Residue frames relative to the residue before (quaternion, step in Angstrom):
aa qw qx qy qz dx dy dz
M 1.0000 0.0000 0.0000 0.0000 0.00 0.00 0.00
S 0.4136 -0.7202 0.4998 0.2460 3.57 -0.87 0.96
M 0.5116 -0.6447 0.4791 0.3051 3.55 -1.16 0.65
P 0.5193 -0.6246 0.4720 0.3426 3.64 -0.93 0.79
L 0.6327 -0.5859 0.3519 0.3642 3.55 -1.07 0.80
D 0.6779 0.4948 -0.3223 0.4379 3.60 0.84 -0.87
E 0.6513 0.4945 -0.3207 0.4779 3.61 1.04 -0.68
L 0.6183 0.5391 -0.3375 0.4618 3.58 1.07 -0.73
L 0.6714 0.5001 -0.2994 0.4577 3.58 0.93 -0.89
I 0.6195 0.5206 -0.3448 0.4758 3.60 1.05 -0.69
A 0.6458 0.5154 -0.3205 0.4632 3.58 0.98 -0.83
V 0.6328 0.5208 -0.3246 0.4721 3.58 1.01 -0.82
A 0.6653 0.5070 -0.3048 0.4554 3.58 0.89 -0.94
L 0.6720 0.5029 -0.3043 0.4504 3.57 0.87 -0.93
C 0.6526 0.4973 -0.3135 0.4781 3.59 0.96 -0.84
A 0.6507 0.5179 -0.3183 0.4551 3.58 0.96 -0.87
Y 0.6633 0.5029 -0.3116 0.4583 3.59 0.95 -0.83
V 0.6611 0.5029 -0.3190 0.4564 3.59 0.91 -0.87
L 0.6891 0.4612 -0.2867 0.4798 3.59 0.85 -0.94
G 0.6490 0.5133 -0.3154 0.4646 3.58 1.01 -0.80
A 0.6302 0.5276 -0.3317 0.4631 3.58 1.03 -0.78
L 0.6496 0.5132 -0.3225 0.4590 3.59 0.93 -0.85
A 0.6692 0.4997 -0.3019 0.4597 3.58 0.92 -0.91
L 0.7319 0.4300 -0.2523 0.4645 3.59 0.84 -0.94
L 0.5857 0.5297 -0.3820 0.4801 3.60 1.14 -0.42
A 0.6332 0.5052 -0.3277 0.4862 3.57 1.03 -0.75
Y 0.6361 0.5237 -0.3256 0.4639 3.58 1.03 -0.80
F 0.6033 0.5747 -0.3524 0.4261 3.59 1.03 -0.77
F 0.7595 0.3938 -0.2040 0.4759 3.57 0.97 -0.85
V 0.8085 0.2836 -0.1500 0.4934 3.62 0.92 -0.78
R 0.3037 -0.8055 0.4702 0.1946 3.62 1.32 -0.18
T 0.3411 0.7155 -0.5325 0.2970 3.59 0.94 0.83
P 0.4789 -0.7304 0.3933 0.2871 3.63 -0.47 1.15
W 0.6451 0.5427 -0.3556 0.4037 3.62 0.92 -0.77
L 0.5884 0.5611 -0.3725 0.4474 3.60 1.14 -0.50
R 0.6325 0.5034 -0.3168 0.4961 3.57 1.05 -0.76
D 0.6799 0.5057 -0.2880 0.4461 3.57 0.94 -0.91
V 0.6392 0.4662 -0.3195 0.5217 3.58 1.26 -0.30
G 0.7030 0.5156 -0.2754 0.4051 3.57 0.84 -0.98
I 0.6688 0.5178 -0.3179 0.4284 3.59 0.86 -0.90
P 0.6655 0.4758 -0.3302 0.4708 3.68 0.82 -0.78
L 0.6231 0.5262 -0.3454 0.4643 3.59 1.06 -0.65
A 0.6210 0.5283 -0.3373 0.4706 3.59 1.06 -0.72
V 0.6565 0.5010 -0.3035 0.4753 3.57 0.95 -0.89
L 0.6431 0.5257 -0.3192 0.4562 3.59 0.94 -0.89
G 0.6751 0.4974 -0.3012 0.4540 3.58 0.85 -0.92
C 0.6488 0.5223 -0.3114 0.4575 3.56 0.98 -0.86
I 0.6567 0.4975 -0.3057 0.4772 3.59 0.93 -0.90
A 0.6454 0.5255 -0.3222 0.4510 3.58 0.95 -0.88
Q 0.6612 0.5147 -0.3166 0.4446 3.58 0.97 -0.77
F 0.6681 0.4740 -0.3125 0.4809 3.58 0.90 -0.84
A 0.6228 0.5247 -0.3344 0.4743 3.59 1.08 -0.72
Q 0.6317 0.5387 -0.3292 0.4499 3.58 1.05 -0.75
L 0.6466 0.5153 -0.3250 0.4591 3.57 0.96 -0.82
I 0.6457 0.5029 -0.3119 0.4826 3.58 1.04 -0.81
A 0.6600 0.5137 -0.3082 0.4535 3.58 0.92 -0.93
R 0.6530 0.5128 -0.3192 0.4568 3.57 0.98 -0.80
F 0.6348 0.5142 -0.3321 0.4715 3.58 1.01 -0.73
E 0.6588 0.5034 -0.3087 0.4661 3.59 0.97 -0.86
L 0.6702 0.5097 -0.2963 0.4509 3.58 1.06 -0.74
T 0.8099 0.3008 -0.1255 0.4876 3.57 0.83 -1.01
H 0.2644 -0.7753 0.5135 0.2555 3.60 1.23 -0.54
V 0.5610 0.5266 -0.4033 0.4952 3.55 1.19 0.72
W 0.5529 -0.6066 0.4508 0.3510 3.58 -0.95 0.88
P 0.3788 -0.8112 0.3969 0.2022 3.61 -0.41 1.19
L 0.6460 0.5522 -0.3189 0.4196 3.60 1.22 -0.04
L 0.4974 0.7078 -0.3886 0.3172 3.58 1.25 0.23
N 0.7248 0.2883 -0.2559 0.5711 3.57 1.20 0.41
L 0.6970 -0.4902 0.3148 0.4181 3.56 -1.25 0.27
Y 0.5787 0.5822 -0.3654 0.4388 3.58 1.13 -0.62
G 0.7255 0.4384 -0.2483 0.4689 3.56 0.81 -0.99
S 0.6881 0.4816 -0.3070 0.4475 3.58 0.88 -0.86
L 0.6396 0.5023 -0.3337 0.4767 3.61 1.05 -0.66
S 0.5956 0.5491 -0.3609 0.4620 3.57 1.11 -0.59
L 0.6725 0.4697 -0.2945 0.4903 3.57 0.94 -0.87
F 0.6057 0.5641 -0.3486 0.4397 3.59 1.02 -0.76
A 0.6741 0.4797 -0.2927 0.4795 3.58 0.88 -0.93
A 0.6708 0.5084 -0.3053 0.4453 3.59 0.88 -0.94
M 0.6910 0.4699 -0.2875 0.4681 3.59 0.89 -0.89
S 0.5928 0.5572 -0.3673 0.4508 3.60 1.08 -0.64
V 0.6813 0.4660 -0.2833 0.4883 3.57 0.92 -0.92
A 0.6402 0.5326 -0.3339 0.4416 3.59 0.96 -0.82
I 0.6706 0.4784 -0.3037 0.4788 3.60 0.92 -0.85
Y 0.6144 0.5249 -0.3505 0.4735 3.59 1.03 -0.71
I 0.6471 0.5198 -0.3308 0.4490 3.61 0.88 -0.91
Y 0.6212 0.5362 -0.3428 0.4573 3.59 1.00 -0.78
F 0.6945 0.4592 -0.2820 0.4767 3.59 0.82 -0.96
A 0.6226 0.5571 -0.3465 0.4266 3.59 1.01 -0.78
F 0.7349 0.4001 -0.2387 0.4929 3.58 0.84 -0.93
R 0.6558 0.5260 -0.3231 0.4347 3.59 1.03 -0.74
Y 0.8227 0.2106 -0.0712 0.5232 3.58 0.93 -0.92
R 0.4368 -0.7196 0.4393 0.3137 3.60 1.33 0.22
L 0.4144 0.7066 -0.4621 0.3399 3.57 0.99 0.87
W 0.0117 -0.8491 0.5273 -0.0310 3.56 0.45 1.23
F 0.6047 0.6607 -0.3430 0.2833 3.55 1.03 -0.86
A 0.6879 0.5014 -0.2941 0.4346 3.62 1.07 -0.59
G 0.4604 0.7413 -0.4178 0.2526 3.58 1.23 -0.28
G 0.6156 0.5734 -0.3580 0.4051 3.57 0.98 -0.74
F 0.6765 0.4878 -0.2913 0.4685 3.57 0.99 -0.82
V 0.6457 0.5065 -0.3217 0.4723 3.59 0.99 -0.81
L 0.6791 0.4849 -0.2968 0.4644 3.59 0.89 -0.91
A 0.6323 0.5301 -0.3399 0.4514 3.59 0.99 -0.76
L 0.6708 0.4779 -0.2993 0.4818 3.59 0.90 -0.89
S 0.6416 0.5236 -0.3243 0.4571 3.59 0.98 -0.82
A 0.6423 0.5144 -0.3213 0.4686 3.59 0.99 -0.81
I 0.6448 0.5209 -0.3216 0.4577 3.59 0.98 -0.81
F 0.6894 0.4672 -0.2886 0.4724 3.58 0.86 -0.94
L 0.6381 0.5189 -0.3324 0.4616 3.59 1.02 -0.75
A 0.6585 0.5004 -0.3097 0.4692 3.58 0.92 -0.89
Y 0.6400 0.5092 -0.3252 0.4748 3.58 1.02 -0.76
G 0.6306 0.5424 -0.3306 0.4459 3.57 1.01 -0.78
V 0.6164 0.5582 -0.3455 0.4348 3.58 1.03 -0.77
T 0.6271 0.5473 -0.3429 0.4355 3.60 1.07 -0.64
W 0.6788 0.4595 -0.2842 0.4974 3.59 1.27 -0.31
Y 0.3351 0.7599 -0.4961 0.2532 3.58 1.25 0.23
E 0.0871 -0.8279 0.5541 -0.0062 3.58 -0.76 1.09
G 0.5842 -0.5909 0.3776 0.4086 3.59 1.15 0.43
T 0.7048 -0.4475 0.3431 0.4305 3.57 -1.05 -0.78
M 0.1836 0.8034 -0.5437 0.1589 3.58 1.01 0.75
P 0.4717 -0.6739 0.4783 0.3077 3.64 -0.92 0.82
P 0.5220 -0.6432 0.4500 0.3337 3.61 -1.05 0.65
V 0.5948 -0.5447 0.4381 0.3970 3.54 -1.25 0.42
P 0.6823 -0.5326 0.3029 0.3989 3.63 -1.10 0.61
S 0.6580 0.5313 -0.3313 0.4182 3.61 0.93 -0.81
L 0.6671 0.4923 -0.3032 0.4697 3.60 1.22 -0.38
Q 0.5982 0.5706 -0.3629 0.4300 3.58 1.25 -0.23
S 0.4213 0.6791 -0.4645 0.3815 3.53 0.59 1.24
Y 0.5569 -0.6009 0.4491 0.3564 3.56 -1.13 0.60
W 0.5506 0.6102 -0.3989 0.4067 3.59 1.21 -0.39
A 0.5616 0.6070 -0.3909 0.4041 3.59 1.14 -0.52
K 0.6804 0.4959 -0.2889 0.4556 3.57 1.03 -0.80
I 0.6772 0.4478 -0.2815 0.5115 3.58 1.27 -0.27
H 0.7319 0.4780 -0.2485 0.4171 3.55 0.68 -1.16
V 0.7110 0.4902 -0.2934 0.4100 3.59 0.65 -1.07
P 0.6834 0.4686 -0.3295 0.4526 3.69 0.74 -0.84
I 0.6433 0.5265 -0.3331 0.4450 3.59 1.00 -0.77
V 0.6889 0.4779 -0.2895 0.4617 3.58 0.83 -0.96
V 0.6699 0.4964 -0.3069 0.4590 3.58 0.87 -0.91
S 0.6306 0.5224 -0.3354 0.4658 3.60 1.04 -0.70
S 0.6212 0.5200 -0.3495 0.4707 3.59 1.06 -0.65
Y 0.6197 0.5339 -0.3437 0.4613 3.58 1.00 -0.75
A 0.6463 0.5305 -0.3175 0.4473 3.58 0.99 -0.85
A 0.6428 0.5087 -0.3254 0.4713 3.59 0.97 -0.81
F 0.6623 0.4963 -0.3095 0.4683 3.58 0.99 -0.78
L 0.5904 0.5504 -0.3734 0.4573 3.62 1.11 -0.56
V 0.6518 0.5003 -0.3155 0.4746 3.59 0.94 -0.87
A 0.6361 0.5141 -0.3271 0.4734 3.60 0.97 -0.82
F 0.6290 0.5497 -0.3231 0.4447 3.59 1.00 -0.84
V 0.6559 0.5110 -0.3172 0.4562 3.59 0.89 -0.91
F 0.6969 0.4560 -0.2849 0.4746 3.59 0.84 -0.92
S 0.6079 0.5383 -0.3583 0.4608 3.60 1.09 -0.60
C 0.6437 0.5157 -0.3265 0.4615 3.59 0.96 -0.80
I 0.6482 0.4971 -0.3185 0.4809 3.58 0.98 -0.81
Y 0.6067 0.5475 -0.3441 0.4623 3.58 1.04 -0.78
L 0.6987 0.4835 -0.2826 0.4451 3.58 0.80 -1.01
V 0.6225 0.5276 -0.3435 0.4649 3.59 1.01 -0.75
K 0.6917 0.4646 -0.2915 0.4699 3.57 0.84 -0.94
Y 0.6307 0.5458 -0.3439 0.4313 3.58 0.96 -0.81
Y 0.7360 0.4280 -0.2509 0.4606 3.57 0.70 -1.05
A 0.6639 0.5043 -0.3116 0.4559 3.59 1.12 -0.55
T 0.8046 0.3088 -0.1401 0.4875 3.59 1.05 -0.63
A 0.8399 0.1829 -0.0631 0.5071 3.59 1.02 -0.58
G 0.7150 0.5266 -0.2852 0.3607 3.56 0.82 -0.94
S 0.8126 0.1036 -0.0260 0.5730 3.59 1.00 -0.71
P 0.4112 -0.7226 0.4890 0.2638 3.63 -0.53 1.05
A 0.6430 0.5294 -0.3384 0.4379 3.61 0.97 -0.80
L 0.6831 0.4618 -0.2840 0.4893 3.56 0.92 -0.93
A 0.6131 0.5576 -0.3524 0.4348 3.56 1.02 -0.75
R 0.6739 0.4788 -0.3000 0.4760 3.58 0.92 -0.88
A 0.6660 0.5155 -0.3116 0.4401 3.58 0.95 -0.88
A 0.7458 0.3830 -0.2103 0.5029 3.57 1.05 -0.77
G 0.5171 -0.6280 0.4323 0.3891 3.57 1.21 0.00
G 0.3851 0.7569 -0.4510 0.2748 3.54 1.13 0.62
A 0.8672 -0.0475 0.0281 0.4949 3.53 -0.95 -0.94
G 0.7289 0.4186 -0.2500 0.4806 3.60 1.08 -0.61
A 0.5164 0.6626 -0.4094 0.3559 3.58 1.27 0.05
P 0.6139 -0.5416 0.4091 0.4030 3.55 -1.19 0.39
A 0.5965 -0.5549 0.4315 0.3874 3.56 -1.14 0.62
G 0.7928 0.2965 -0.2263 0.4820 3.54 -1.01 0.82
S 0.3549 0.7289 -0.5055 0.2954 3.61 1.24 0.14
P 0.5243 -0.6545 0.4326 0.3311 3.64 -0.84 0.86
V 0.6549 0.5053 -0.3232 0.4597 3.58 0.99 -0.81
L 0.6462 0.5118 -0.3196 0.4672 3.57 0.98 -0.83
L 0.6477 0.5074 -0.3189 0.4705 3.57 0.95 -0.84
W 0.6408 0.5194 -0.3271 0.4611 3.58 1.01 -0.80
L 0.6666 0.4936 -0.3040 0.4686 3.60 0.91 -0.88
N 0.6546 0.5134 -0.3141 0.4575 3.56 1.00 -0.78
G 0.6006 0.5687 -0.3557 0.4351 3.57 1.24 -0.35
L 0.5716 0.5556 -0.3817 0.4678 3.57 1.27 -0.23
P 0.6281 -0.5003 0.4065 0.4359 3.60 -1.20 0.30
S 0.6046 -0.5623 0.4135 0.3837 3.57 -1.18 0.50
L 0.6601 -0.4938 0.3809 0.4187 3.55 -1.28 0.34
A 0.6376 0.5304 -0.3299 0.4509 3.57 0.99 -0.80
Q 0.6603 0.4989 -0.3095 0.4683 3.59 0.97 -0.82
L 0.6443 0.5128 -0.3227 0.4666 3.58 0.96 -0.82
D 0.6423 0.5306 -0.3193 0.4517 3.57 0.99 -0.84
V 0.6382 0.5236 -0.3225 0.4632 3.58 1.02 -0.78
I 0.6468 0.5161 -0.3235 0.4590 3.59 0.97 -0.82
V 0.6266 0.5210 -0.3355 0.4726 3.59 0.97 -0.81
Y 0.6507 0.5260 -0.3116 0.4504 3.57 0.91 -0.94
R 0.6910 0.4809 -0.2886 0.4560 3.59 0.89 -0.91
A 0.6267 0.5135 -0.3435 0.4750 3.59 1.07 -0.61
V 0.6527 0.4880 -0.3131 0.4876 3.59 0.97 -0.82
A 0.6285 0.5426 -0.3313 0.4481 3.59 1.07 -0.71
I 0.6148 0.4836 -0.3471 0.5174 3.59 1.25 -0.28
G 0.7228 0.4896 -0.2558 0.4152 3.55 0.82 -1.01
L 0.6605 0.5487 -0.3283 0.3935 3.59 0.89 -0.87
P 0.6692 0.4619 -0.3328 0.4776 3.67 0.82 -0.76
L 0.6362 0.5380 -0.3357 0.4395 3.58 1.03 -0.75
I 0.6964 0.4455 -0.2951 0.4790 3.60 0.83 -0.89
S 0.5802 0.5646 -0.3770 0.4499 3.61 1.15 -0.52
V 0.6698 0.4660 -0.2853 0.5029 3.57 0.92 -0.94
G 0.6268 0.5533 -0.3333 0.4358 3.57 1.05 -0.76
I 0.6502 0.4994 -0.3210 0.4741 3.59 0.97 -0.79
I 0.6483 0.5148 -0.3184 0.4618 3.59 0.99 -0.81
T 0.6896 0.4570 -0.2883 0.4822 3.60 0.84 -0.94
G 0.6030 0.5485 -0.3563 0.4568 3.57 1.12 -0.58
A 0.6365 0.5178 -0.3232 0.4716 3.57 1.06 -0.75
M 0.6355 0.5174 -0.3267 0.4708 3.58 1.03 -0.78
W 0.6473 0.5117 -0.3046 0.4758 3.56 1.00 -0.86
A 0.6458 0.5246 -0.3193 0.4536 3.59 0.96 -0.86
K 0.6195 0.5424 -0.3387 0.4553 3.57 1.02 -0.78
E 0.6815 0.4838 -0.2825 0.4708 3.56 0.96 -0.88
A 0.7439 0.4384 -0.2279 0.4500 3.58 0.90 -0.97
W 0.8379 0.1956 -0.0428 0.5078 3.58 0.87 -0.98
G 0.5735 -0.6612 0.3501 0.3337 3.58 1.26 0.12
A 0.7564 0.2588 -0.1804 0.5730 3.60 1.25 0.11
Y 0.5199 -0.6556 0.4514 0.3101 3.57 -1.05 0.78
W 0.8151 0.0411 0.0383 0.5766 3.58 0.97 -0.81
Q 0.0248 -0.8252 0.5638 -0.0225 3.58 -0.81 1.01
W 0.4457 -0.7048 0.4385 0.3352 3.59 1.26 0.25
D 0.1520 0.7698 -0.5777 0.2247 3.51 0.99 0.97
P 0.6315 -0.5563 0.3581 0.4044 3.67 -1.01 0.61
K 0.6460 0.5127 -0.3273 0.4613 3.60 1.00 -0.76
E 0.6536 0.5057 -0.3118 0.4689 3.58 0.92 -0.87
T 0.6673 0.5056 -0.3002 0.4571 3.56 0.91 -0.91
A 0.6647 0.4960 -0.3027 0.4697 3.59 0.94 -0.88
A 0.6407 0.5173 -0.3258 0.4645 3.59 1.01 -0.78
L 0.6452 0.5114 -0.3175 0.4704 3.58 0.99 -0.82
F 0.6328 0.5314 -0.3238 0.4607 3.58 0.99 -0.82
S 0.6567 0.4963 -0.3067 0.4778 3.60 0.94 -0.87
W 0.6381 0.5304 -0.3246 0.4541 3.57 0.98 -0.85
I 0.6450 0.5161 -0.3185 0.4649 3.60 0.97 -0.83
I 0.6281 0.5355 -0.3418 0.4494 3.60 0.98 -0.80
Y 0.7190 0.4306 -0.2675 0.4754 3.59 0.82 -0.92
L 0.5846 0.5353 -0.3755 0.4803 3.58 1.14 -0.50
A 0.6340 0.5130 -0.3203 0.4820 3.58 1.03 -0.78
Y 0.6026 0.5541 -0.3557 0.4510 3.59 1.02 -0.76
M 0.6867 0.4832 -0.2968 0.4547 3.59 0.79 -1.00
H 0.6524 0.5041 -0.3209 0.4661 3.59 1.00 -0.76
L 0.6859 0.4870 -0.2907 0.4559 3.57 0.85 -0.96
H 0.6125 0.5661 -0.3548 0.4225 3.57 1.09 -0.62
T 0.6202 0.5342 -0.3519 0.4540 3.60 1.18 -0.36
R 0.6669 0.4657 -0.2862 0.5063 3.58 1.27 -0.30
H 0.4691 -0.7299 0.4250 0.2580 3.53 -0.52 1.24
A 0.6561 0.5380 -0.3241 0.4184 3.61 0.95 -0.81
W 0.7241 0.4215 -0.2355 0.4925 3.58 1.15 -0.56
R 0.5766 0.6264 -0.3775 0.3642 3.55 1.14 -0.59
G 0.6991 0.4390 -0.3427 0.4485 3.57 -0.95 0.87
L 0.8476 0.0906 -0.0426 0.5211 3.57 -0.57 -1.14
R 0.7199 0.4588 -0.2766 0.4412 3.58 0.69 -1.04
T 0.6827 0.4807 -0.3057 0.4575 3.58 0.86 -0.87
N 0.6355 0.5128 -0.3454 0.4625 3.60 1.06 -0.57
W 0.6047 0.5127 -0.3563 0.4945 3.58 1.12 -0.52
V 0.6143 0.5298 -0.3457 0.4716 3.60 1.05 -0.71
S 0.6271 0.5382 -0.3275 0.4581 3.59 1.02 -0.80
V 0.6516 0.5069 -0.3128 0.4698 3.58 0.96 -0.84
V 0.6624 0.4914 -0.3019 0.4782 3.59 0.89 -0.93
G 0.6238 0.5551 -0.3332 0.4378 3.57 1.02 -0.80
F 0.6875 0.4700 -0.3011 0.4645 3.58 0.87 -0.87
L 0.6106 0.5326 -0.3559 0.4656 3.59 1.04 -0.65
S 0.6456 0.5002 -0.3215 0.4792 3.58 1.05 -0.71
I 0.6042 0.5499 -0.3474 0.4604 3.58 1.12 -0.66
I 0.6637 0.4956 -0.3088 0.4674 3.59 0.90 -0.89
F 0.6284 0.5150 -0.3352 0.4769 3.58 1.04 -0.74
C 0.6575 0.5091 -0.3006 0.4671 3.58 0.96 -0.90
Y 0.7170 0.4787 -0.2499 0.4407 3.56 0.87 -1.02
L 0.8229 0.2258 -0.0826 0.5148 3.57 0.75 -1.06
G 0.6779 0.5204 -0.3122 0.4149 3.58 0.79 -0.99
V 0.6974 0.4627 -0.2796 0.4706 3.57 0.79 -1.01
N 0.6823 0.5143 -0.3022 0.4227 3.59 0.83 -0.99
I 0.7599 0.4188 -0.2060 0.4525 3.56 0.89 -0.96
W 0.8299 0.2994 -0.1090 0.4580 3.57 0.79 -1.01
I 0.7337 0.3690 -0.2319 0.5213 3.61 1.17 -0.34
S 0.4010 -0.7277 0.5069 0.2295 3.56 -0.76 1.02
G 0.2925 0.7401 -0.5659 0.2154 3.54 -0.99 0.88
L 0.7555 -0.3723 0.2738 0.4644 3.54 -1.29 -0.20
H 0.7177 0.4229 -0.2402 0.4983 3.59 1.18 -0.53
S 0.4058 0.7498 -0.4547 0.2576 3.61 1.15 0.33
Y 0.4936 0.6296 -0.4529 0.3934 3.58 1.24 0.43
K 0.5395 -0.6992 0.3666 0.2927 3.56 1.25 0.56
V 0.5457 0.5572 -0.4789 0.4029 3.59 0.57 1.12
C-alpha cells in the first residue's frame, strides 16, 4: 500500500531536518564549507516539504490543518526553519542551523505522535478565527525558538571567553594561551554584540506576532465562550510569556542590562513559551485542553 502524500511529505521533512542538523552541527564545530552546502539545501527541502504537507492535508481532509497539536507542531517546526533560513541568508549566519533543525525535528517528531487521522474538530475550533489566530501565535513561537538558539550560543561564548575566568581557562577562553584551538574556534563565531543583535531582531519579530495573537485569541474566545478573557491557564500562561518578552525589549534599551542579562531573559521567555504551548495544553485542564 502506498503512503498518503501528506505522510510522505512529513517523512521527507523529518529526514531532511535530521540529515541537515547533522551536517550543520558538524559545520558548527569544524567549519568545513561543504557541510554548510549540504545542510542548508536540506533545511530548505524540509521546510518546503512541510508547507506542501499542510496544503496536501487540507486538500485531503478539507479541514484547516492547524486545529490539533499534530498540525500546529508541524507549522511550528516549518516556521522555525523558515525564520532561521531568513536570518542565515540575510546575515550569513549558517552556524546556528544545526541547533534549529535539531529542535525542529524533535518538535515535528513529537507532533507526529499526536496524529489523530481525519477526526473533525470540536465545535469551538470551527471558526474563521482559527485561520488567523493559530498561524500568528505559532509563528511567534518559531521566532522565539530562533532567539533562544542564538541566546544559548551567546551565553556559551560569554561564559567561555569573558564572564568567568575559571570557565574561560577551562574552555581555552580568555585565560587560555594565545592560539589555543578552542579560543580560535570561539573567535570564529560572531561577536557577542552581533549575537545579541540577532536575538533582539528575532524577538522583535516574535513579540508583535504574539501580541496580535493574544488579541485575536480574545476575539475568538468572545465568539466561542462569550467572554474576551477568562483567566484560563492557557490565557494566563500566554500573558506571562508576553510580559517576559516585553520586559526583554524594555531591558534591552538599558545599556546596563543589555547582553548577558537580556539573553538570560530570552532563554527564560522561551521556556515559558514551551510551557504555554505544550505544558498547559497537555497537562492542565482548561478551555484549551483540546490540544492545540
